[in-house]
PDB file of the backbone (N, CA, C, O) and the ligand in Angstrom, with CONECT records:
HET     ZN  A 101       1
ATOM      1  N   MET A   1       0.847  -1.180   0.000  1.00  0.00           N
ATOM      2  CA  MET A   1       0.000   0.000   0.000  1.00  0.00           C
ATOM      3  C   MET A   1       0.887   1.236   0.000  1.00  0.00           C
ATOM      4  O   MET A   1       1.797   1.349   0.822  1.00  0.00           O
ATOM      5  N   SER A   2       0.629   2.165  -0.919  1.00  0.00           N
ATOM      6  CA  SER A   2       1.422   3.378  -1.037  1.00  0.00           C
ATOM      7  C   SER A   2       0.889   4.461  -0.106  1.00  0.00           C
ATOM      8  O   SER A   2      -0.291   4.811  -0.151  1.00  0.00           O
ATOM      9  N   GLN A   3       1.758   4.976   0.721  1.00  0.00           N
ATOM     10  CA  GLN A   3       1.386   6.001   1.702  1.00  0.00           C
ATOM     11  C   GLN A   3       1.761   7.375   1.161  1.00  0.00           C
ATOM     12  O   GLN A   3       2.799   7.522   0.516  1.00  0.00           O
ATOM     13  N   THR A   4       0.928   8.382   1.416  1.00  0.00           N
ATOM     14  CA  THR A   4       1.222   9.763   1.050  1.00  0.00           C
ATOM     15  C   THR A   4       1.334  10.603   2.314  1.00  0.00           C
ATOM     16  O   THR A   4       0.483  10.538   3.201  1.00  0.00           O
ATOM     17  N   TYR A   5       2.403  11.397   2.379  1.00  0.00           N
ATOM     18  CA  TYR A   5       2.627  12.293   3.515  1.00  0.00           C
ATOM     19  C   TYR A   5       2.581  13.725   3.009  1.00  0.00           C
ATOM     20  O   TYR A   5       3.172  14.041   1.977  1.00  0.00           O
ATOM     21  N   LYS A   6       1.882  14.589   3.731  1.00  0.00           N
ATOM     22  CA  LYS A   6       1.763  15.989   3.336  1.00  0.00           C
ATOM     23  C   LYS A   6       2.339  16.880   4.414  1.00  0.00           C
ATOM     24  O   LYS A   6       2.269  16.568   5.602  1.00  0.00           O
ATOM     25  N   GLY A   7       2.915  18.007   3.981  1.00  0.00           N
ATOM     26  CA  GLY A   7       3.459  18.970   4.924  1.00  0.00           C
ATOM     27  C   GLY A   7       3.505  20.334   4.286  1.00  0.00           C
ATOM     28  O   GLY A   7       3.168  20.493   3.112  1.00  0.00           O
ATOM     29  N   SER A   8       3.923  21.324   5.059  1.00  0.00           N
ATOM     30  CA  SER A   8       4.027  22.686   4.542  1.00  0.00           C
ATOM     31  C   SER A   8       5.017  23.470   5.382  1.00  0.00           C
ATOM     32  O   SER A   8       5.444  23.038   6.453  1.00  0.00           O
ATOM     33  N   CYS A   9       5.370  24.645   4.855  1.00  0.00           N
ATOM     34  CA  CYS A   9       6.178  25.553   5.661  1.00  0.00           C
ATOM     35  C   CYS A   9       5.279  26.133   6.761  1.00  0.00           C
ATOM     36  O   CYS A   9       4.078  25.866   6.794  1.00  0.00           O
ATOM     37  N   PHE A  10       5.861  26.913   7.641  1.00  0.00           N
ATOM     38  CA  PHE A  10       5.130  27.412   8.812  1.00  0.00           C
ATOM     39  C   PHE A  10       3.895  28.217   8.415  1.00  0.00           C
ATOM     40  O   PHE A  10       2.844  28.060   9.037  1.00  0.00           O
ATOM     41  N   CYS A  11       3.992  29.078   7.395  1.00  0.00           N
ATOM     42  CA  CYS A  11       2.850  29.931   7.032  1.00  0.00           C
ATOM     43  C   CYS A  11       1.902  29.233   6.064  1.00  0.00           C
ATOM     44  O   CYS A  11       0.800  29.729   5.829  1.00  0.00           O
ATOM     45  N   GLY A  12       2.302  28.086   5.493  1.00  0.00           N
ATOM     46  CA  GLY A  12       1.426  27.339   4.599  1.00  0.00           C
ATOM     47  C   GLY A  12       1.522  27.739   3.136  1.00  0.00           C
ATOM     48  O   GLY A  12       0.820  27.168   2.301  1.00  0.00           O
ATOM     49  N   ALA A  13       2.380  28.713   2.801  1.00  0.00           N
ATOM     50  CA  ALA A  13       2.504  29.164   1.412  1.00  0.00           C
ATOM     51  C   ALA A  13       3.122  28.079   0.528  1.00  0.00           C
ATOM     52  O   ALA A  13       2.777  27.973  -0.649  1.00  0.00           O
ATOM     53  N   VAL A  14       4.034  27.273   1.083  1.00  0.00           N
ATOM     54  CA  VAL A  14       4.682  26.199   0.329  1.00  0.00           C
ATOM     55  C   VAL A  14       4.175  24.871   0.880  1.00  0.00           C
ATOM     56  O   VAL A  14       4.268  24.609   2.080  1.00  0.00           O
ATOM     57  N   GLN A  15       3.640  24.038  -0.005  1.00  0.00           N
ATOM     58  CA  GLN A  15       3.115  22.738   0.403  1.00  0.00           C
ATOM     59  C   GLN A  15       3.949  21.650  -0.270  1.00  0.00           C
ATOM     60  O   GLN A  15       4.373  21.805  -1.416  1.00  0.00           O
ATOM     61  N   ILE A  16       4.176  20.571   0.432  1.00  0.00           N
ATOM     62  CA  ILE A  16       4.961  19.467  -0.106  1.00  0.00           C
ATOM     63  C   ILE A  16       4.224  18.155   0.154  1.00  0.00           C
ATOM     64  O   ILE A  16       3.520  17.999   1.151  1.00  0.00           O
ATOM     65  N   GLU A  17       4.412  17.219  -0.776  1.00  0.00           N
ATOM     66  CA  GLU A  17       3.756  15.920  -0.651  1.00  0.00           C
ATOM     67  C   GLU A  17       4.737  14.861  -1.134  1.00  0.00           C
ATOM     68  O   GLU A  17       5.354  15.022  -2.187  1.00  0.00           O
ATOM     69  N   VAL A  18       4.886  13.787  -0.380  1.00  0.00           N
ATOM     70  CA  VAL A  18       5.735  12.674  -0.799  1.00  0.00           C
ATOM     71  C   VAL A  18       4.895  11.401  -0.788  1.00  0.00           C
ATOM     72  O   VAL A  18       4.032  11.221   0.071  1.00  0.00           O
ATOM     73  N   THR A  19       5.156  10.529  -1.741  1.00  0.00           N
ATOM     74  CA  THR A  19       4.387   9.296  -1.860  1.00  0.00           C
ATOM     75  C   THR A  19       5.337   8.108  -1.933  1.00  0.00           C
ATOM     76  O   THR A  19       6.373   8.170  -2.595  1.00  0.00           O
ATOM     77  N   GLY A  20       4.982   7.045  -1.258  1.00  0.00           N
ATOM     78  CA  GLY A  20       5.772   5.817  -1.296  1.00  0.00           C
ATOM     79  C   GLY A  20       6.586   5.646  -0.033  1.00  0.00           C
ATOM     80  O   GLY A  20       6.178   6.066   1.050  1.00  0.00           O
ATOM     81  N   ASP A  21       7.738   5.028  -0.184  1.00  0.00           N
ATOM     82  CA  ASP A  21       8.622   4.764   0.946  1.00  0.00           C
ATOM     83  C   ASP A  21       9.928   5.527   0.758  1.00  0.00           C
ATOM     84  O   ASP A  21      10.420   5.631  -0.366  1.00  0.00           O
ATOM     85  N   PRO A  22      10.500   6.066   1.843  1.00  0.00           N
ATOM     86  CA  PRO A  22      11.777   6.764   1.720  1.00  0.00           C
ATOM     87  C   PRO A  22      12.907   5.775   1.416  1.00  0.00           C
ATOM     88  O   PRO A  22      12.847   4.601   1.780  1.00  0.00           O
ATOM     89  N   LEU A  23      13.944   6.292   0.734  1.00  0.00           N
ATOM     90  CA  LEU A  23      15.130   5.476   0.469  1.00  0.00           C
ATOM     91  C   LEU A  23      15.922   5.268   1.748  1.00  0.00           C
ATOM     92  O   LEU A  23      16.581   4.245   1.934  1.00  0.00           O
ATOM     93  N   GLY A  24      15.846   6.260   2.625  1.00  0.00           N
ATOM     94  CA  GLY A  24      16.561   6.177   3.888  1.00  0.00           C
ATOM     95  C   GLY A  24      16.028   7.200   4.858  1.00  0.00           C
ATOM     96  O   GLY A  24      15.344   8.150   4.478  1.00  0.00           O
ATOM     97  N   MET A  25      16.351   6.991   6.118  1.00  0.00           N
ATOM     98  CA  MET A  25      15.959   7.947   7.149  1.00  0.00           C
ATOM     99  C   MET A  25      16.900   7.775   8.333  1.00  0.00           C
ATOM    100  O   MET A  25      17.508   6.720   8.511  1.00  0.00           O
ATOM    101  N   GLY A  26      17.010   8.822   9.136  1.00  0.00           N
ATOM    102  CA  GLY A  26      17.898   8.697  10.274  1.00  0.00           C
ATOM    103  C   GLY A  26      18.009   9.968  11.084  1.00  0.00           C
ATOM    104  O   GLY A  26      17.333  10.966  10.832  1.00  0.00           O
ATOM    105  N   TYR A  27      18.883   9.893  12.059  1.00  0.00           N
ATOM    106  CA  TYR A  27      19.237  11.029  12.902  1.00  0.00           C
ATOM    107  C   TYR A  27      20.737  11.218  12.778  1.00  0.00           C
ATOM    108  O   TYR A  27      21.483  10.244  12.681  1.00  0.00           O
ATOM    109  N   CYS A  28      21.183  12.473  12.780  1.00  0.00           N
ATOM    110  CA  CYS A  28      22.621  12.741  12.739  1.00  0.00           C
ATOM    111  C   CYS A  28      22.932  13.920  13.655  1.00  0.00           C
ATOM    112  O   CYS A  28      22.160  14.875  13.746  1.00  0.00           O
ATOM    113  N   HIS A  29      24.060  13.838  14.322  1.00  0.00           N
ATOM    114  CA  HIS A  29      24.471  14.926  15.215  1.00  0.00           C
ATOM    115  C   HIS A  29      25.865  15.419  14.858  1.00  0.00           C
ATOM    116  O   HIS A  29      26.550  15.991  15.706  1.00  0.00           O
ATOM    117  N   CYS A  30      26.298  15.207  13.611  1.00  0.00           N
ATOM    118  CA  CYS A  30      27.610  15.716  13.202  1.00  0.00           C
ATOM    119  C   CYS A  30      27.562  17.253  13.173  1.00  0.00           C
ATOM    120  O   CYS A  30      26.484  17.846  13.217  1.00  0.00           O
ATOM    121  N   ALA A  31      28.718  17.878  13.099  1.00  0.00           N
ATOM    122  CA  ALA A  31      28.808  19.341  13.140  1.00  0.00           C
ATOM    123  C   ALA A  31      28.009  19.975  12.004  1.00  0.00           C
ATOM    124  O   ALA A  31      27.363  21.004  12.202  1.00  0.00           O
ATOM    125  N   SER A  32      28.049  19.369  10.811  1.00  0.00           N
ATOM    126  CA  SER A  32      27.327  19.909   9.668  1.00  0.00           C
ATOM    127  C   SER A  32      25.815  19.881   9.903  1.00  0.00           C
ATOM    128  O   SER A  32      25.136  20.874   9.640  1.00  0.00           O
ATOM    129  N   CYS A  33      25.283  18.765  10.390  1.00  0.00           N
ATOM    130  CA  CYS A  33      23.840  18.645  10.619  1.00  0.00           C
ATOM    131  C   CYS A  33      23.385  19.525  11.773  1.00  0.00           C
ATOM    132  O   CYS A  33      22.284  20.076  11.735  1.00  0.00           O
ATOM    133  N   ARG A  34      24.215  19.664  12.796  1.00  0.00           N
ATOM    134  CA  ARG A  34      23.839  20.546  13.913  1.00  0.00           C
ATOM    135  C   ARG A  34      23.777  21.985  13.437  1.00  0.00           C
ATOM    136  O   ARG A  34      22.887  22.737  13.836  1.00  0.00           O
ATOM    137  N   SER A  35      24.717  22.374  12.586  1.00  0.00           N
ATOM    138  CA  SER A  35      24.711  23.737  12.063  1.00  0.00           C
ATOM    139  C   SER A  35      23.523  23.960  11.131  1.00  0.00           C
ATOM    140  O   SER A  35      22.839  24.980  11.213  1.00  0.00           O
ATOM    141  N   TRP A  36      23.289  22.998  10.251  1.00  0.00           N
ATOM    142  CA  TRP A  36      22.216  23.120   9.265  1.00  0.00           C
ATOM    143  C   TRP A  36      20.840  23.181   9.930  1.00  0.00           C
ATOM    144  O   TRP A  36      19.985  23.952   9.495  1.00  0.00           O
ATOM    145  N   SER A  37      20.613  22.380  10.979  1.00  0.00           N
ATOM    146  CA  SER A  37      19.289  22.308  11.602  1.00  0.00           C
ATOM    147  C   SER A  37      19.127  23.265  12.782  1.00  0.00           C
ATOM    148  O   SER A  37      18.029  23.422  13.317  1.00  0.00           O
ATOM    149  N   ALA A  38      20.227  23.903  13.181  1.00  0.00           N
ATOM    150  CA  ALA A  38      20.208  24.807  14.336  1.00  0.00           C
ATOM    151  C   ALA A  38      19.693  24.094  15.586  1.00  0.00           C
ATOM    152  O   ALA A  38      18.975  24.681  16.396  1.00  0.00           O
ATOM    153  N   GLY A  39      20.070  22.818  15.732  1.00  0.00           N
ATOM    154  CA  GLY A  39      19.654  22.038  16.892  1.00  0.00           C
ATOM    155  C   GLY A  39      20.710  21.013  17.222  1.00  0.00           C
ATOM    156  O   GLY A  39      21.685  20.882  16.482  1.00  0.00           O
ATOM    157  N   PRO A  40      20.550  20.278  18.313  1.00  0.00           N
ATOM    158  CA  PRO A  40      21.544  19.288  18.713  1.00  0.00           C
ATOM    159  C   PRO A  40      21.543  18.026  17.839  1.00  0.00           C
ATOM    160  O   PRO A  40      22.511  17.266  17.842  1.00  0.00           O
ATOM    161  N   VAL A  41      20.449  17.806  17.089  1.00  0.00           N
ATOM    162  CA  VAL A  41      20.342  16.621  16.248  1.00  0.00           C
ATOM    163  C   VAL A  41      19.448  16.951  15.048  1.00  0.00           C
ATOM    164  O   VAL A  41      18.531  17.763  15.160  1.00  0.00           O
ATOM    165  N   ASN A  42      19.717  16.321  13.904  1.00  0.00           N
ATOM    166  CA  ASN A  42      18.929  16.529  12.692  1.00  0.00           C
ATOM    167  C   ASN A  42      18.253  15.211  12.321  1.00  0.00           C
ATOM    168  O   ASN A  42      18.921  14.190  12.156  1.00  0.00           O
ATOM    169  N   ALA A  43      16.926  15.237  12.191  1.00  0.00           N
ATOM    170  CA  ALA A  43      16.181  14.060  11.732  1.00  0.00           C
ATOM    171  C   ALA A  43      15.849  14.266  10.260  1.00  0.00           C
ATOM    172  O   ALA A  43      15.420  15.351   9.866  1.00  0.00           O
ATOM    173  N   PHE A  44      16.046  13.226   9.438  1.00  0.00           N
ATOM    174  CA  PHE A  44      15.844  13.408   8.001  1.00  0.00           C
ATOM    175  C   PHE A  44      15.318  12.135   7.333  1.00  0.00           C
ATOM    176  O   PHE A  44      15.434  11.030   7.863  1.00  0.00           O
ATOM    177  N   THR A  45      14.739  12.338   6.153  1.00  0.00           N
ATOM    178  CA  THR A  45      14.362  11.235   5.275  1.00  0.00           C
ATOM    179  C   THR A  45      14.869  11.568   3.876  1.00  0.00           C
ATOM    180  O   THR A  45      14.941  12.739   3.502  1.00  0.00           O
ATOM    181  N   LEU A  46      15.213  10.562   3.118  1.00  0.00           N
ATOM    182  CA  LEU A  46      15.685  10.718   1.738  1.00  0.00           C
ATOM    183  C   LEU A  46      14.690  10.016   0.826  1.00  0.00           C
ATOM    184  O   LEU A  46      14.351   8.852   1.038  1.00  0.00           O
ATOM    185  N   TRP A  47      14.222  10.746  -0.204  1.00  0.00           N
ATOM    186  CA  TRP A  47      13.172  10.215  -1.085  1.00  0.00           C
ATOM    187  C   TRP A  47      13.676  10.070  -2.499  1.00  0.00           C
ATOM    188  O   TRP A  47      14.503  10.868  -2.940  1.00  0.00           O
ATOM    189  N   PRO A  48      13.194   9.058  -3.235  1.00  0.00           N
ATOM    190  CA  PRO A  48      13.617   8.892  -4.624  1.00  0.00           C
ATOM    191  C   PRO A  48      13.084  10.033  -5.494  1.00  0.00           C
ATOM    192  O   PRO A  48      12.045  10.625  -5.202  1.00  0.00           O
ATOM    193  N   GLU A  49      13.812  10.324  -6.557  1.00  0.00           N
ATOM    194  CA  GLU A  49      13.402  11.361  -7.492  1.00  0.00           C
ATOM    195  C   GLU A  49      12.001  11.017  -8.025  1.00  0.00           C
ATOM    196  O   GLU A  49      11.729   9.875  -8.396  1.00  0.00           O
ATOM    197  N   GLY A  50      11.135  12.009  -8.056  1.00  0.00           N
ATOM    198  CA  GLY A  50       9.782  11.799  -8.545  1.00  0.00           C
ATOM    199  C   GLY A  50       8.784  11.482  -7.451  1.00  0.00           C
ATOM    200  O   GLY A  50       7.579  11.455  -7.703  1.00  0.00           O
ATOM    201  N   ALA A  51       9.268  11.239  -6.221  1.00  0.00           N
ATOM    202  CA  ALA A  51       8.352  10.921  -5.114  1.00  0.00           C
ATOM    203  C   ALA A  51       7.822  12.177  -4.447  1.00  0.00           C
ATOM    204  O   ALA A  51       6.854  12.116  -3.688  1.00  0.00           O
ATOM    205  N   THR A  52       8.453  13.325  -4.725  1.00  0.00           N
ATOM    206  CA  THR A  52       8.036  14.574  -4.078  1.00  0.00           C
ATOM    207  C   THR A  52       7.286  15.469  -5.055  1.00  0.00           C
ATOM    208  O   THR A  52       7.555  15.478  -6.256  1.00  0.00           O
ATOM    209  N   ARG A  53       6.355  16.206  -4.513  1.00  0.00           N
ATOM    210  CA  ARG A  53       5.592  17.171  -5.309  1.00  0.00           C
ATOM    211  C   ARG A  53       5.463  18.441  -4.480  1.00  0.00           C
ATOM    212  O   ARG A  53       5.101  18.387  -3.305  1.00  0.00           O
ATOM    213  N   TRP A  54       5.763  19.597  -5.100  1.00  0.00           N
ATOM    214  CA  TRP A  54       5.695  20.884  -4.404  1.00  0.00           C
ATOM    215  C   TRP A  54       4.439  21.610  -4.793  1.00  0.00           C
ATOM    216  O   TRP A  54       4.193  22.718  -4.315  1.00  0.00           O
TER     217      TRP A  54
HETATM  218 ZN    ZN A 101      25.414  14.831   9.809  1.00  0.00          ZN2+
END
């Protein structure tokens, strides 16, 4: 069964939708991810090309 996940930016002007299963997901706390996410840890998912719609 194909799952669809929907999200948006804080104000809702940009909407995103992904369908299917992610290629990968995880948590990282390296210096680059901490800087990029402005937090102690970065949670992420990686999706195949064509699975996302803006
Ligand atoms: Zn990292």
